[in-house]
GULUMSE-316443 format. One record per residue (C-alpha): residue in three letters; x, y, z. Coordinates in steps of 0.25 Angstrom, whole numbers, plus 5000, padded with zeros to 4 digits. Each point is the difference from the previous one (the first is absolute). Example, Ala and Ser with C-alpha at 12.3 -4.5 7.8 and 13.67 -1.06 7.14 Angstrom:
BEGIN
Ala504949825031
Ser500650144998
This chain:
BEGIN
Met481660125181
Val500350154999
Phe500449984985
Asn498649944998
Trp499350115007
Trp500650114991
Leu499749934987
Leu498750005006
Leu500050145001
Leu500550034987
Leu498849924995
Leu499050085010
Gln500750144994
Val499649944986
Leu498549965003
Cys499850145007
Gly500750104995
Val498750044991
Thr499650135005
Gly500550135008
Asn500450094985
Ile500449894994
Val499549974986
Lys499349874995
Leu499949944986
Asn498749934998
Asn499749954985
Gly500750104994
Gly499450115009
Phe501050095010
Glu499250035012
Asp500250085013
Ile500850094992
Val500450115011
Ile500250164995
Ala500250085013
Ile499850165000
Asn500950065007
Pro499650095011
Gly500750114997
Val499250034987
Pro499050114999
Glu498649934999
Asp499649994986
Asn498849914993
Lys500750004986
Ile501249915006
Val499049905005
Asp499250014987
Asn501249994992
Ile500649905008
Gln498849904995
Asp499850054986
Met501649965000
Ile499849855005
Lys498849984989
Glu500850064989
Ala501349915005
Ser499249875002
Thr499649994985
Tyr501450044996
Leu500749905009
Phe499049894995
Asn500350034984
Ala501550015003
Thr500049875009
Lys499349934989
Gln498849985007
Arg500649965013
Phe499950105009
Tyr499250115007
Phe499650085010
Lys499049945009
Thr499850095014
Ala500750125004
Lys499950075014
Val500450165000
Ile500350055015
Ile499650155003
Pro500850055010
Leu499250045014
Thr500250154997
Trp499050004988
Thr498650025003
Gln499249875003
Lys498949954992
Asp499149885000
Val500549944989
Tyr501549995008
Lys500249855007
Arg500849995012
Val501249944995
Thr500449885006
Thr501549954999
Glu500450074987
Thr501050115002
Tyr500750124994
Asp501549945004
Lys499649874993
Ala499250074989
Asp500349944985
Ile499750134994
Ile500350135009
Val499650134996
Ala500850125007
Asp500750144996
Pro501449994996
Phe501050055008
Leu500450104993
Lys498950074992
Tyr500649984985
Gly499549884992
Asp498949925000
Asp500949844994
Pro499349885004
Tyr500749895005
Thr500249885007
Leu501049975011
Gln500849864997
Tyr501049945009
Gly500149874993
Gly500649954988
Cys499249944987
Gly498649945004
Glu499950045014
Arg499050085004
Gly500250165004
Arg499550085014
Tyr499050104992
Ile499550094991
His500150155002
Phe499050094993
Thr499950145004
Pro498650085002
Asn500550104988
Phe500249864989
Leu498649955005
Thr499350144998
Asn500750074988
Asp499549954988
Gly501050084993
Leu501249895004
His499349914991
Asp500750044988
Val501449995007
Tyr499749865007
Gly498849934994
Ser498649975004
Arg500149985017
Gly499449854997
Arg501249984990
Val501050055010
Phe499349925010
Val500349884992
His501550054998
Glu500250015014
Trp499349875005
Ala500949934992
His501150045009
Leu499349975011
Arg499349854998
Trp501049964990
Gly501350065002
Val500250044988
Phe501050144996
Asp499950124990
Glu500449984984
Tyr500550145002
Asn501150055007
Asn500250155003
Asn501549995003
Ala500249914988
Pro499150064989
Phe500749954987
Tyr500849874996
Asn500849984988
Thr499449934986
Gly501350014992
Pro501050124996
Leu499450125003
Lys498749955002
Ala499350005014
Glu498549975005
Ala499150035011
Thr500049925011
Arg498849934999
Cys499049874997
Ser499749974990
Ala500950054990
Gly498750024991
Val499850145009
Thr500150104989
Gly500450175002
Gln501050104998
Tyr501350035007
Ile500150165003
Phe501050095008
Pro499050105004
Leu500550154999
Ser499050095006
Pro498650005001
Gly499349944988
Lys501449994993
Asn500849884998
Arg500949934991
Lys500449864997
Cys501049925011
Lys501449974996
Val500849885001
Glu501250015010
Arg501249934993
Arg500549955012
Thr498949955007
Gln499349974988
Leu498750045007
Tyr499350114998
Glu500450135008
Pro499450045014
Gly498850065000
Cys499449944988
Gln498649955000
Phe499249904994
Ile498750054995
Pro499049874997
Asp499150024990
Lys498550015005
Gln499449914992
Gln500849854999
Thr499749854995
Thr500849945010
Pro499249935012
Ala501250025010
Ser500450035011
Ile499250025011
Met501350025009
Tyr500450094991
Met499150094995
Gln498650005003
Ser499550114997
Leu500149964985
Ser498549964995
Ser500649884993
Val500849955012
Thr499149905005
Gln501049885002
Phe501249965009
Cys501349984993
Asp500249854997
Glu501049914992
Ser499650024987
Asn500250175002
His500950035013
Asn501150074995
Ile501349945007
Lys500950114996
Ala499350115009
Thr500850065013
Asn498849975007
Met499849955015
Gln499149894994
Asn501349944994
Lys500850035010
Leu499249935012
Cys499349894992
Asn501149964991
Tyr499450044988
Arg498849945003
Ser498750084995
Thr499150045010
Trp498749924993
Glu501149885003
Val500150025015
Ile498750025002
Met499749874994
Asn500949945008
Ser499450065013
Thr499149905009
Asp498750094996
Phe500349964984
Val499949855006
Ser498750015008
Ser499350094990
Pro499549944987
Pro499550094988
Ile498550045004
Asn499150004989
Val498950105003
Pro500250155004
Pro500350015015
Pro499150105008
Asn500250145005
Pro500950015013
Thr499250015012
Ile500850125008
Ser499750025014
Leu500150135007
Leu500649985016
Gln500350135010
Thr501049995012
Gln499750025014
Asp500750045012
Arg501049895003
Ala499549905011
Leu501049905006
Cys499949915012
Leu501449955006
Val499749845001
Leu501149965009
Asp500649855006
Val499950015014
Ser500249845003
Gly501049955008
Ser501249974990
Met499950164997
Gly500750005017
Ser501249944992
Asn501250094995
Asp499350125006
Arg499149994989
Ile498950075008
Gly501050115003
Arg500350024986
Leu498649994995
Lys499650125009
Gln501350094995
Ala499649964986
Ala498550035001
Glu500450115009
Ile500750084986
Phe499049964991
Leu498950075008
Leu500850115005
Gln500750054987
Ile499649904989
Ile498550004999
Glu499450134993
Met499450115006
Gly498349984997
Ser500049855000
Trp499349915010
Val500749895008
Gly499449875009
Ile500849915007
Val499849855002
Thr500849905008
Phe500049845000
Asn500549885005
Ser499049895001
Ala498950104999
Ala500050144995
Lys499650145008
Val499850134995
Gln500950095006
Thr499350134994
Tyr499050024989
Leu500450104988
Gln500450135005
Glu500450114990
Ile501350065001
Thr499950165000
Ser501250035010
Asp501149935007
Ser499049995011
Glu499349904993
Arg501349934996
Gln500550005014
Thr498649935006
Leu500249904988
Ala501349965005
Ala499549995014
Tyr499349874995
Leu501149914995
Pro500349895006
Thr501149985011
Thr499749845004
Ala500149874992
Ser499249885004
Gly499049874993
Gly499949944987
Thr499850064986
Ser498850024993
Ile500250094988
Cys498749994994
Ser499550055013
Gly500650124999
Val499750034986
Arg498549985002
Thr500150105012
Gly500850104993
Phe498949994988
Gln498950035013
Val500950125002
Phe499650054986
Lys498649965000
Gln499850085014
Lys500350124991
Tyr499749974985
Gln498849924996
Ser501149934990
Thr501449955001
Glu500350044989
Gly501250084997
Cys500549985015
Glu501449955004
Ile500649905009
Val501449995005
Leu500249865004
Leu501249965010
Thr500349875005
Asp501149915003
Gly499349865003
Glu499449894990
Asp498549974999
Ala499349884993
Gly498750075000
Ile500550124992
Gly499449954986
Ser498649995008
Cys499850164998
Phe500650014985
Lys498650014993
Glu499450125010
Val501650074997
Glu499749994984
Ser498450035002
Ser500550135010
Gly500750114990
Ser500950025011
Ile501550014997
Ile500949925010
His501350035002
Thr500849895007
Ile501350005010
Ala500749865001
Leu500850035015
Gly501049885000
Pro500449874994
Ser498649935004
Ala499050094996
Ala498849924992
Lys500649974986
Glu498550044994
Leu500150135005
Glu500250064987
Ala498949944994
Leu499250125007
Ala500750114993
Asp500049944988
Met498549974998
Thr499850165005
Gly501150064995
Gly500750035012
Leu501550045003
Lys500949875005
Phe501150025009
Ser500949915009
Ala500850035011
Thr501049925009
Asp500450005014
Asn501350074997
Leu500050135005
Asp501250054993
Ser499150014988
Asn498850095004
Ser499149904992
Leu498850025008
Ile500050175000
Asn500350004987
Ala498849894996
Phe499150105007
Thr500650134992
Gly499849924986
Ile498550015003
Ala499650134996
Ser498850044993
Gly499849974985
Ser499350134998
Gly501050074991
Asp500150125009
Phe501350025000
Ser499950115011
Gln499549935012
Gln500849864998
Ser501149975010
Ile501449994994
Gln501049925006
Leu501550065001
Glu500749915010
Ser500049865003
Gln501049965008
Gly500449895010
Gln501349945005
Ser500649935013
Ile500750115008
Gly501149945010
Ser500150095013
Leu500450144999
Met499949974985
Ala499350094992
Leu499149994987
Asn500250134991
Gly499450034987
Ile499650124992
Val498450024995
Ser499950114988
Ile498750085000
Asp499850064987
Lys499150124995
Thr498849904997
Val499949955012
Gly500050035016
Asn498650045005
Asp499649905012
Thr501449955001
Phe500349895011
Phe501349935006
Val499849905007
Val501049925008
Ser499849855006
Trp500949905009
Ser499749875003
Glu500849975014
Ala500150125009
Ile499050065009
Tyr500550144998
Pro500350074985
Pro501250004993
Met500650124998
Ile499750094988
Ile500550114993
Leu499350054988
Thr500450144992
Asp499350074990
Pro500550064988
Lys500250125006
Gly500949955013
Lys498849995009
Asn500249875008
Tyr498849925007
Ala500449935013
Thr499349865006
Gln499250095008
Asp499450074988
Phe499249864997
Val498949945005
Ile499949895006
Asp498749925002
Ser499649955013
Thr499549884995
Asn501049974990
His501350045008
Arg501149964987
Thr499550104992
Ala500350145000
Arg499450104988
Leu500350134996
Asn499050084991
Ile500650124993
Ala499350125001
Gly499450074988
Thr500849944986
Ala501449945003
Lys501250074995
Thr500649984986
Gly501349925001
Asp500849895008
Trp499549975013
Val501149915007
Tyr499749915012
Thr500749925009
Ile499449905011
Lys501049965010
Asn499649875009
Thr500250025015
His499649885003
Ser501049895005
Ala499849894990
Ala499750014986
Gln498750044994
Val499350024987
Leu499750164998
Ser499250044988
Ile499650124995
Val498750034990
Val499850144993
Thr498550044994
Thr499550134993
Arg499150064991
Ala500050094988
Ala500350145003
Ser499150044989
Ala498749974994
Ser500350064988
Val501549924998
Pro500049864999
Pro501149935008
Val501149914997
Thr499649855002
Val500549874997
Lys499049884996
Pro500649855002
Tyr499449904992
Met500349844998
Asn499849924986
Arg499149905009
Asp499649985012
Thr500149875000
Asn501149914996
Ser500449864997
Tyr501749995001
Pro500850014992
Asn499350114993
Pro500650125003
Met499250125006
Val500250154994
Ile500050125011
Tyr499550134994
Ala500050145005
Glu499450124993
Val500650115006
Ser499050134994
Gln499550135003
Arg498749984996
Phe500149954987
Leu501350074995
Pro501349885003
Val501050035010
Val501449954996
Gly501449995005
Val499649975015
Asn500549875008
Val499049895002
Thr500249885009
Ala499049905001
Thr500249915014
Val499349864998
Glu499649945013
Pro499849845002
Gln499149955010
Thr501149945007
Gly501450034997
Thr500950124995
Pro499450124992
Val500750024986
Glu500350144995
Leu500250044986
Glu500150124992
Leu499050024991
Tyr500450074985
Asp499350094989
Asn501149964989
Gly499249934990
Ser500749875003
Gly499749875007
Ala498550015006
Asp499950154996
Ile499450014987
Ile500150154998
Lys501250095003
Asn499750125008
Asp498449985001
Gly500150025015
Ile499749865002
Tyr501249925007
Ser500049844999
Arg500749895004
Tyr499949854999
Phe500049935015
Thr500449864999
Ser500549965016
Phe498949925003
Lys500549935015
Val498649945005
Asn498649974996
Gly498850125005
Arg499950145001
Tyr501050104996
Asn499850155002
Ile500650124993
Lys500550145004
Val500550104990
Gln500750115004
Val500450124992
Gln501150125001
Gly500150104990
Lys501350105000
Asp499750154994
Lys501149984991
Thr499749894993
Val498449995000
Arg499150044989
Arg498649994996
Val499949964984
Arg499150004990
Arg499049874999
Gln500549924987
Asn499049914996
Gln498750104996
Ala499149984988
Leu500350064987
Tyr499850154998
Val499749994985
Pro500650154996
Gly499049984988
Tyr499549954988
Val500150014985
Glu498750034993
Asn499750004986
Gly501550034997
Val499950105011
Ile500750015014
Lys499250045010
Met500750005014
Asn499550005013
Ala500250085013
Pro501649995003
Arg500049895012
Pro500050095012
Glu501349995007
Val500550025014
Ser501250075003
Glu501349935006
Asp500050105010
Glu498649965004
Ile500349865001
Gln501550025007
Ala499350055012
Asp500950005013
Leu499749875007
Gly501150025011
Asn500449875007
Phe498949925005
Ser499649875007
Arg498949894997
Val499849865006
Ala498849924995
Ser499449865005
Gly499949914985
Gly498949905006
Ser500749865002
Phe499949884992
Val500049865000
Val501049874994
Ala499749864999
Gly500849894996
Val501650045005
Pro500849905003
Pro500649965015
Ala501250065004
Gly501249924992
Ser499349974989
Pro500550044985
Ser499750154999
Asp500750054987
Val498850004992
Phe499850154998
Pro500650024986
Pro500750154996
Cys498850104996
Arg499750034986
Ile500750124993
Thr499150104996
Asp500950144996
Leu500949924989
Glu500450114992
Val500950014986
Glu500850114995
Leu501150024989
Ala501550005007
Asp500950114998
Asp500749934989
Asp498749994992
Asp500349854998
Glu499649965012
Phe498649965008
Leu499950045015
Leu499149945008
Ser499650045014
Trp499149965012
Thr499949995014
Ala500649885005
Pro498949895007
Gly500349935013
Asn500249855003
Asp498749995006
Tyr499150094992
Asp500650145003
Thr500949975012
Gly501449954999
Lys500949974988
Ala499749904988
Glu501049914994
Arg500050034986
Tyr499250064987
Glu499449954988
Ile499850114988
Lys499349964988
Met499750084987
Ser499149984988
Glu499450084990
Asn498649945004
Pro499750065015
Leu498849885000
Glu501449915002
Leu500650075012
Arg498749975008
Asp500149895012
Ala499449894992
Thr501050004988
Phe501250085007
His500849885000
Thr500149984984
Ala500450154997
Thr501450044995
Ser501050015014
Val500850105001
Asn501349975007
Thr500050045014
Thr501349945004
Asp500550125006
Leu498950045006
Thr499849995016
Thr498850045008
Glu500050125010
Val499249995014
Ala498550044997
Gly499750144997
Val501350044996
Lys500150074984
Gln500749884989
Ser500350044986
Phe500649894991
Arg500750044986
Tyr499649894988
Lys500750024986
Pro499449914990
Glu501049964991
Asn499349934990
Phe498550064998
Ala499550014988
Lys499450155000
Glu499050054993
Asn499350134998
Gly498950005009
Thr500149885009
Ser499550005014
Ile501049925010
Tyr499449965013
Phe500649975013
Ala499749935013
Ile500649965013
Arg499849925010
Ala500849945013
Ile500249875006
Asp500449975015
Asp501049925006
Ser498849885002
Asn499850024986
Asn498750065002
Val499750084988
Gly499350144998
Glu499150044991
Ala500550074988
Ser499950145000
Asn499350114992
Ile500550004986
Ala501050114994
Arg499850044986
Ala501250064992
Val499650054985
Val501249974989
Leu499950124990
Leu501050044989
Ser499750154997
Ala500550074989
Leu501250105001
Pro499850144996
Ser500750054988
Thr500150135005
Pro499950095014
Ser498450015003
Ser499550144996
Pro500150115008
Ser498350014999
Thr499949875005
Thr499949975015
His500649875005
Thr500149975015
Thr500649905008
Ser499549955013
Ser500549895011
Thr499549935011
His500850015012
Thr500349855007
Thr500649965012
Arg501249934997
Pro500149855005
Ser501049975013
Thr500449894991
Thr500349974986
His500549874993
Thr500449994985
Thr499949884991
Ser499849964985
Ser499349894995
Asn499749944987
Ala498650005001
Lys499549984986
Thr500649914989
Ser500150114989
Val501050104998
Leu499950155004
Asn501550044994
Thr499649994985
Ile498950095002
Thr500550095008
Ile501250034989
Ile499050024990
Thr499250095005
Ile500850085009
Ile500550084987
Val498550054999
Phe499349995013
Val500450005015
Ser499449905009
Val499050055009
Ile499449905013
Cys499050075006
Phe499449975012
Cys498649995007
Asn500049955012
Leu498749995007
Phe500150075012
Leu499350095010
């Protein structure tokens, strides 16, 4: 019966998940697109005007580019509360800055206005958001370098909606086409232009091709002709007036070393779009689309009501006590100043404990905390609680639009569906917390239909999951200076006279409003607490405040800004028996002008059907600048059973699509039961390994154009210095709740369980071995179950046609002998030397390789990315280069694999030796490798 309930929940979430910052597609028209302006952006009506113009231009451009299939129908622009109120501004409902499709905000470092789309997933998977800067939206001078705003928006929308990738590559701007010949990485190859090397302002020379790399020298720039004849492609250079289409099969450049080819296996952007569910449901439209309807909404003061279950089941496992403890942390430490908060409790009926009160000081926080429940009895009527929550809002406001409910329950309620229509029309956001294994299965539908957050908490005291859920309900306004940041969440069963020890690293970006909260599960008296700050000052148990109504919690508020460095704690269990000791540390930004380092966990989906894997992501950044080199650990806890820890990686392999982009990823397959799983992510940064990096996937900054044979350069792209990027962050700690997901279809314990294949290898590379006659393939080892464990064996294929190496035809391509190749544990870098003995090598031949892994149950992984090599036979120079000619040599650093295997293979029936003997007298054989890399 439980299994059927979870299947029903999956269906409910599909049916109800149609509002709350979710874009809808209606007869080819995209509806409810949300564009949110950050509250830190100064008021400027030009931003709003140009957003509206951009959407209108983009709608027509998109309609033509998609062959009359798609256009922008309705959009909503969120105006910050800090801007002047106007009659034309409506009240927000379920739209928030944090869940907007497009955000408008200044970059962290004031250099550059490159638009970009944050993409976590692979080819065909939707992105997180588009980022435009205010200057991009108001400075018409940027049209020359990016193109018109409407065209740029369509370029970024294709990233966001359809999961396509750029057709240029700033890290690999050129690729080989023949001996001493190279081309700019682009699509289509029909885009014409000149290759120049800038010498000084207004002076340049033609680029030179390096003999060793067979590519243009570093610093070479491709300057496109202003007037072109090719219509493709929007994902390369939408700024060209002739470009009105996406690259398709007829003009796709499979030789280009770009992300589209690497991540989409040489499929054109139009092929990826055609494969989307959007395309399947949207036939061509025979009439011009209407102009977009654009609504202007303004945010308001945060109004939130805690709607808390106090039914009889809340008395078990001390749930009512834990509720008070967690909700108290929310009221005293998490909810932002200036917020309005009310409290409702419910069992068979609901009761208003307090109507909305504005938080202007700690006094109001303490007053609100006093209304939290301490006893439990009666049945469960969730809708009674929700409806009463709406009454709390209406006591102050004429409408419930834009208000928030935090709904916590541990029980089932057959009547929960009776208020679905009211909830959906309320315009309020409902965040849900499911406590224990028996909370109503339909609970998440309330969050789905309102765009709310979803959390679950178990009765396992060690995990702090209930506290983590409440700390995860921060404002979605985008104002980092007011948002609470969790630094530590640790709990453990500790034996008598034993201790819980740890270190909390407070960096210089945080430290205001810092709280250390210690709790214990059994004893009447507190444990012995010793907390030492970075300067050696000790805080003891007597320095902590124990609430008279909550005897098992002690709280210490650090005055002013907490000192930067490592805070060391020891919590000793002085009770005569074992008990659970836990510690939670929260803080806020140290300065309103310096954004703190943050971690934002995400999942690839919030409902899952076994045996599909989950993918867990964690974005670590300072404002919009990625932070790399940190240790990120996710703890996944089922509603019953033992939590699973897994380390997340930012290495460009497995679930992680781009290396060093600040997004840490990992597959999760350890499903033991059906039901809810909650996620906690912990981040630890060490001073010597942490660094900030530039964002990689930015819109192309066009350096200039050729007009009537004359090169006209644009202003150089603004660059931030490496010193500014590598500002000292020091050690830091972060914890964040990733919410919860639901899994259905998990087989009973004891059933055959090995249904998970090795993950797809995404970082296959090829380079020339030291002796110049072998291919050296390298990749990161996958696991037995996706990226965990160890695969059984590999299959490697090669072809002169990359399309043969896709999954559907992989088995028909030419095999490479891998007899001596062994596998390694997931995450280990491997390499393999391959020497083709009988291979017809012709000048300019492109050779493609792909690999896949198989586990010990014969589960076959997907074919890898396809790596390309070009065979070139270039003439040896008869005399040394003249002094007036400069030839440069560049090298690419590669990390040596930990394992290397060598083999020879008769890969082709044609014989190479004869060709080599004839040509060696006058030719040198050069094999140039064009790996598709990040």
